[in-house]
matplotlib code that plots the C-alpha trace (Angstrom):
import matplotlib.pyplot as plt

x = [-37.5, -39.1, -39.9, -36.3, -35.0, -37.3, -36.2, -32.5, -33.0, -34.8, -32.0, -29.5, -31.4, -31.6, -27.9, -27.0, -29.2, -27.4, -24.0, -25.0, -26.3, -23.1, -21.0, -22.8, -23.1, -20.9, -19.2, -18.6, -18.0, -14.9, -14.2, -16.3, -13.4, -11.4, -12.7, -10.0, -6.8, -4.0, -1.5, -2.5, -1.0, -3.6, -2.8, 0.8, -0.2, -2.9, -0.8, 1.9, -0.6, -2.0, 1.6, 2.3, -1.1, -0.2, 3.2, 1.7, -1.3, 1.0, 3.3, 6.3, 6.9, 5.9, 3.2, 5.8, 8.7, 10.3, 8.7, 5.2, 6.0, 6.9, 4.5, 2.8, 6.0, 6.5, 2.9, 2.9, 6.1, 5.4, 2.5, 4.2, 7.2, 5.6, 4.5, 7.9, 9.9, 7.8, 8.1, 4.9, 6.9, 9.7, 12.2, 14.7, 15.0, 18.4, 19.8, 16.7, 13.6, 10.3, 8.9, 12.2, 13.3, 10.4, 10.8, 12.8, 12.7, 13.6, 14.3, 17.0, 17.9, 17.7, 15.7, 14.5, 17.7, 20.3, 23.0, 21.0, 18.6, 18.6, 16.3, 13.9, 16.4, 19.2, 16.9, 15.4, 19.0, 20.0, 16.9, 17.5, 21.1, 20.0, 17.4, 20.1, 22.5, 20.1, 19.0, 22.6, 23.0, 19.8, 17.8, 14.7, 12.3, 14.6, 15.3, 11.7, 11.2, 13.5, 12.0, 8.7, 10.3, 11.7, 8.2, 6.8, 9.4, 8.9, 5.1, 5.7, 7.3, 3.9, 2.4, 3.0, 3.6, 6.5, 8.1, 7.3, 8.9, 5.9, 6.0, 3.0, 2.1, 1.6, 4.8, 4.1, 0.3, -1.2, -2.5, -2.2, -5.5, -4.4, -2.9, -5.8, -8.5, -6.6, -7.7, -6.3, -9.1, -9.0, -7.0, -5.3, -1.6, -0.4, 2.4, 5.4, 7.8, 10.8, 13.1, 15.6, 14.5, 17.6, 20.1, 22.2, 20.6, 17.1, 15.8, 17.0, 15.6, 12.2, 12.4, 13.4, 10.7, 7.9, 9.0, 9.0, 5.4, 4.1, 6.0, 4.0, 7.1, 7.7, 11.4, 13.8, 13.2, 11.0, 9.0, 8.1, 5.1, 2.7, -1.1, -1.6, 0.9, -1.8, -3.7, -0.7, 0.0, -3.3, -2.6, 1.2, 4.0, 7.4, 10.1, 12.6, 15.0, 13.3, 14.0, 12.9, 15.2, 14.2, 10.5, 7.4, 4.0, 0.3, -1.7, -4.7, -5.8, -5.9, -9.2, -10.5, -12.6, -15.5, -14.4, -10.6, -8.4, -5.6, -6.0, -5.9, -4.1, -6.4, -9.3, -8.8, -11.7, -13.4, -12.7, -9.1, -8.7, -10.0, -7.7, -4.6, -5.7, -6.5, -3.1, -0.8, -2.1, -1.7, 1.9, 2.5, 1.4, 3.2, 6.6, 6.2, 5.6, 8.7, 10.7, 9.7, 10.2, 13.7, 14.5, 13.2, 15.3, 18.6, 18.3, 16.7, 13.7, 11.1, 10.8]
y = [3.1, 0.2, 2.4, 3.7, 0.1, -0.9, 2.1, 1.2, -2.4, -1.2, 1.3, -1.6, -4.0, -1.3, -0.5, -4.2, -4.6, -1.5, -2.9, -6.4, -4.6, -2.7, -5.6, -7.8, -5.3, -5.7, -2.3, -2.6, -6.3, -6.9, -3.1, -3.0, -4.5, -1.3, -0.6, -2.9, -1.4, 0.3, -2.1, -5.7, -8.5, -11.2, -11.7, -12.9, -14.6, -16.6, -17.6, -18.9, -20.6, -22.5, -23.5, -25.0, -26.7, -28.4, -29.5, -31.0, -32.6, -34.2, -35.5, -33.5, -32.1, -33.7, -32.1, -32.3, -30.7, -27.5, -25.9, -26.9, -25.9, -22.3, -22.0, -19.1, -17.1, -17.9, -16.9, -13.8, -12.3, -13.1, -10.7, -8.0, -7.3, -4.3, -2.5, -3.2, -1.8, 1.2, 4.5, 3.6, 0.6, 2.9, 2.0, 4.7, 5.5, 4.4, 1.8, -0.2, 1.5, -0.2, 0.8, -0.1, -3.1, -5.2, -4.8, -7.1, -7.6, -11.3, -10.9, -8.2, -9.3, -5.8, -3.7, -0.3, 1.6, -0.9, 1.6, 3.3, 0.9, -2.9, -4.9, -7.8, -10.4, -9.0, -8.6, -12.1, -13.6, -11.6, -12.8, -16.4, -16.3, -14.7, -17.5, -20.2, -18.5, -18.1, -21.7, -22.8, -21.1, -22.3, -19.0, -20.6, -17.6, -15.4, -18.0, -18.6, -14.9, -14.4, -17.3, -15.6, -12.4, -14.6, -16.1, -12.5, -11.4, -14.7, -14.1, -10.6, -12.1, -13.4, -9.9, -8.3, -4.8, -6.1, -7.7, -5.0, -2.7, -0.3, 2.0, 1.6, 1.8, 4.6, 6.4, 7.0, 7.3, 4.7, 1.4, -1.8, -3.2, -6.8, -6.8, -5.1, -7.3, -10.6, -12.9, -16.5, -19.0, -22.8, -23.4, -26.6, -26.2, -25.6, -28.3, -26.0, -28.9, -30.0, -27.0, -29.3, -29.5, -29.8, -28.7, -25.5, -22.4, -23.8, -20.7, -18.5, -20.7, -20.5, -16.7, -16.4, -18.9, -17.1, -13.7, -15.1, -16.4, -12.9, -11.5, -13.8, -16.2, -19.9, -19.3, -16.5, -17.2, -14.3, -16.8, -19.0, -17.1, -18.5, -18.6, -15.2, -13.1, -11.9, -10.6, -8.9, -7.0, -5.2, -3.8, -3.6, -2.0, -3.6, -1.7, 0.7, 3.4, 6.5, 9.3, 7.1, 4.3, 0.9, 1.0, -0.2, 1.5, 0.7, 0.9, 3.1, 5.8, 5.5, 6.1, 6.7, 4.1, 5.8, 4.9, 5.3, 8.4, 6.9, 6.4, 2.9, 1.5, 1.2, -1.1, -4.7, -6.3, -8.8, -11.9, -10.9, -10.3, -13.8, -15.3, -13.7, -14.4, -18.2, -18.6, -16.6, -17.3, -21.1, -20.4, -18.2, -21.0, -23.7, -21.8, -20.7, -24.4, -25.4, -22.8, -23.8, -27.5, -26.6, -24.8, -27.7, -30.3, -28.5, -27.8, -31.1, -29.5, -31.4, -34.4]
z = [82.0, 80.0, 77.1, 77.0, 77.1, 74.3, 72.2, 72.9, 71.7, 68.6, 67.8, 68.5, 66.1, 63.5, 63.7, 63.5, 60.4, 58.8, 59.4, 58.1, 55.1, 54.5, 55.1, 52.7, 49.9, 47.0, 47.4, 51.2, 51.7, 53.9, 54.2, 57.3, 59.1, 58.9, 62.4, 63.7, 65.3, 63.4, 64.6, 64.3, 66.5, 65.8, 62.1, 62.7, 66.0, 64.3, 61.5, 63.8, 66.0, 62.9, 62.0, 65.4, 65.6, 62.2, 63.5, 66.6, 64.7, 62.1, 64.8, 63.4, 67.0, 70.3, 72.4, 75.2, 73.3, 74.1, 71.1, 72.2, 75.8, 74.6, 71.8, 73.6, 73.6, 69.9, 69.0, 71.2, 69.9, 66.3, 66.7, 68.8, 66.6, 64.6, 67.8, 69.6, 66.7, 66.3, 68.2, 70.0, 71.5, 72.5, 69.7, 69.0, 65.3, 63.8, 61.7, 62.1, 60.7, 60.9, 57.4, 55.7, 57.9, 57.0, 53.2, 50.9, 47.2, 46.7, 42.9, 43.2, 46.8, 48.3, 50.5, 50.1, 51.2, 52.4, 52.8, 55.7, 57.0, 57.8, 55.4, 56.3, 55.2, 57.4, 60.4, 59.9, 59.9, 63.0, 64.8, 63.7, 65.0, 68.3, 68.8, 68.3, 70.7, 73.4, 73.2, 73.4, 76.7, 78.1, 77.9, 76.4, 76.8, 74.8, 72.2, 71.4, 71.6, 68.8, 66.9, 67.1, 65.6, 62.8, 62.1, 61.9, 59.1, 57.2, 57.2, 56.0, 52.9, 51.8, 51.8, 48.4, 49.8, 51.6, 48.7, 46.2, 48.8, 48.9, 51.9, 54.2, 57.8, 60.5, 59.8, 56.1, 56.9, 54.5, 55.4, 53.2, 52.3, 51.9, 55.4, 57.1, 55.5, 55.8, 58.6, 58.9, 58.1, 58.5, 55.4, 54.4, 54.7, 51.1, 50.0, 49.7, 48.8, 51.0, 51.7, 53.4, 57.0, 59.3, 56.6, 56.6, 55.2, 55.1, 56.9, 54.0, 51.4, 53.1, 53.3, 49.7, 48.6, 50.6, 49.0, 45.4, 45.9, 46.7, 43.8, 41.6, 40.9, 41.4, 41.0, 39.9, 36.3, 35.0, 32.8, 35.8, 37.0, 39.6, 39.5, 41.3, 39.1, 36.8, 39.8, 41.4, 38.1, 38.6, 42.0, 42.5, 40.4, 40.5, 42.5, 41.0, 42.1, 43.2, 45.7, 48.6, 47.4, 45.8, 46.0, 44.2, 44.0, 44.3, 41.2, 41.7, 44.1, 48.0, 49.6, 53.1, 54.8, 56.6, 60.1, 60.0, 59.6, 57.7, 54.0, 52.7, 49.5, 46.4, 46.7, 45.7, 43.9, 46.2, 43.8, 43.4, 47.2, 47.9, 45.2, 46.9, 50.4, 49.6, 47.9, 50.1, 53.6, 53.2, 52.1, 55.1, 57.4, 55.6, 55.5, 59.2, 60.1, 58.2, 59.8, 63.2, 62.4, 61.0, 64.3, 66.4, 64.3, 64.4, 68.2, 69.2, 70.8, 68.8, 71.2]

ax = plt.figure().add_subplot(projection="3d")
ax.plot(x, y, z, "-o")
ax.set_aspect("equal")
plt.show()
């Protein structure tokens, strides 16, 4: 028995060393994480959690406020939207279709197929309106549930595949590398300017602004490119009309990670991936924080 245990420990140590070697090698660095689930709740949940932490630490909302009291609801449902809207979550296909409804091109202001399916902007505005209605009638749990859904869609706008309208996910059987490899770190919240907290239409301004960032723009002016635009051009082709509607494409060939059945979007060079992540994730946190602060201000739930 002791010999068996010793052999088991030796095997475990050898396996750990192999995994460490693969994870630290130039070719496999980061891709080892493809062992994570196909549907991720932690990415959005962690982004929303970081946003609320920032608001509380900076004193923008009180620790005893309604927003802080219901933070677990906001965080939880910001992470669960994908699964709840998928067939796995029991959603009946119809006007709302997962791989269409989370797409939006902020430059042309359209989704993939707006005549048939709701796009991300329409769904975002719908959830935002529902959250306000439920708050007015005192249904706080539902109000913050829909606020969490709104946070999810806003955060999706900082993912290039969503703003280039590139189909990905379980239904179309291809995973997006940037989404799967990104994990929120302890970033400083990137200064995203004052969107007009407490003013009418601020939630839409935030949504468009976040989307433009992941399209490589600082504004709608084609000449006003941001610092990641050159990186984005290496991996994403802008949307155009095709048989599937208004959609872009990945540049390069998909590949199969060794321990996941679904193919993945083309590899992103490690230095480019870090550039994209370190630019876009702080924006996702900042925009989500501003959206929640805006909600708290107009509903007087920040005290």
